[in-house]
N, C-alpha and C positions, 0 to 999 in steps of 0.2 A: 542361653539367653540371659538369665540374671547376671548382673555384673557386680552388685553390691550385696552385703549381708541382708539388708532390708528387702531388696528385690528377691533374694533367694527365699526369705521367709514368706513373702506375699505369694510368689509363684508356687511354692510347696503347699501353702495353705489353700490356695485356689484349687490346685490339682487334687489334693487330698479330700477337700470338701466335696467336690464334684464326684470323685470316684467312690468315696465312702457312702454318700447319699444314694448314688445310683446302685451300688452293690447292696445296700441295705434294702432298697426298694425291690431289687431282683430277688434276694433271698426271702424277703417277706412275701413276694408274689408266689415263689415256689412253695412256701409253707401254706399259704392261704388258698392256693389253687387258682390264682389269677390276680389281676390288677384292679384295685378299686380306688376311688378318690381318697378314702380314709387311709389307705396305705401310705400315701405321700406324707400326711401329717404324722402318722405313726413312725415313719422312717426318720423324720426330722427329730422327733422326741427321743428315739432310741439310738441314734448314731454317734453320740458325742463321746462315749468311752472309746469306741473304735476309732473315731476321728483323732482323739488325742494319741492313742497307741500308734496309729499309722503315721501321723505327722512326725512324731519322735523317731519312729523307725526309718522313715524316708529321709528326713532332714539330717539326722545324725549318722545314718548308716548306709542305706541302699543308694542314695544319690551319689555317694562317693565310691561305693563298691562296683555298681553296675558299669559305669564308664571304664573303670580300670580293667574289668574282665573283658569288656568289648575291645579295648585297646590291645589286649593280649591275643584275642581271637582274630582281629581284623587289622588291616593297615588303612586307617581312615583317609590318608592322602591318596590312596589308590582307588577309593570308592566314592560314589556320590554321597554327599552329606546325609541325604534322606535314608540311605541304607544303614549308615552308622547310627542315626537316630532311632530307626526301627529296631535295631539290635539292642540298643540301650533300653528302649521301651519294653521289649520282650523280656529282657533279663530282669528289669525292675518289677514287672508284673509277676514273673515267676517267683521271685523272692518274696514279694509282698503278699501274694495270695497264700503261699505256704504259711507264712508267719501269722497272717490275720485269721485264716481259717483255724489254725491251731489255737490262737488266742480266743476266738469266738467259741470254738468247741469247748474249751475249758471254762470260759465265762458263763455260757448258757447251759452247759450240760454237766459240767464237773468231770471229775476223773472217776470212771466206773468201767465196767466190762465193755460197754458200747462206745467208749471214747474214741478208740483208734478207727473203727469203721466209720463212725460219724464224721471224724475229721477228714478221712480220705474221700468220703462221698461229697462232703461240702467243698473240699478243694477241687475235686473233679468237676463239680457243677459250676463253681465260680471262675475257674481259670479261663475257659473259653470266653465267657461273658466279659470278664475284666480285660482280656487282651483285645477283644473287638472294641469295647468302649474306649480303651486307651488309645489304640492306633487310629481308629476311624472317627471317633466322635469327641470324647472329652479332651484328649491330647491336643488336637487341632483347635478346639474351642478355647481352651485355657491359654494356649500360646497366642491366639488372636486377642483375647481379652488382656493378656499381659502386655502385648505390644501397644494396645490402646492406652492402658494405664501408665506405661513407662515409655512414652514416645521419646525417642532420641533424635536429635537433629542430625540426620544422616549426612546432609550436605556439609555442615560445618565439621563433622567428624572426619569426613573424607579429605577436607582441605588441610587438616592439621597433621 
């Protein structure tokens, strides 16, 4: 969807903001035993280190790697575009969740005897939620917002 560097930065920032905020709320709700109004404000305050980490990870790494892997696994011309997009989303989520939960486990718990089990448990809890959010909610929402922000004149583009 993004065609320029600015569009790529905006798209990635929107996607990462929505995903990191949602996942911070999710993990906060898991820790607290439920959702409260204060959880949303707390999540906004706590999410910025993870936001920066995920933005850099996605913008400079995963957004380039996931489509390449998908191209090796699939032949996009033989499939509907939505299937290729879903595979890229799944690969992206699987890579980002592993890296972010590793980062969060180190950031919030340090390296100790409980580090590895804490990381595996957090990754296992976060992956299904992140995949569902990305495929069904945040991915479509951010793509819709992006199209609103960067409207292209489709008719004049088709004539040229």
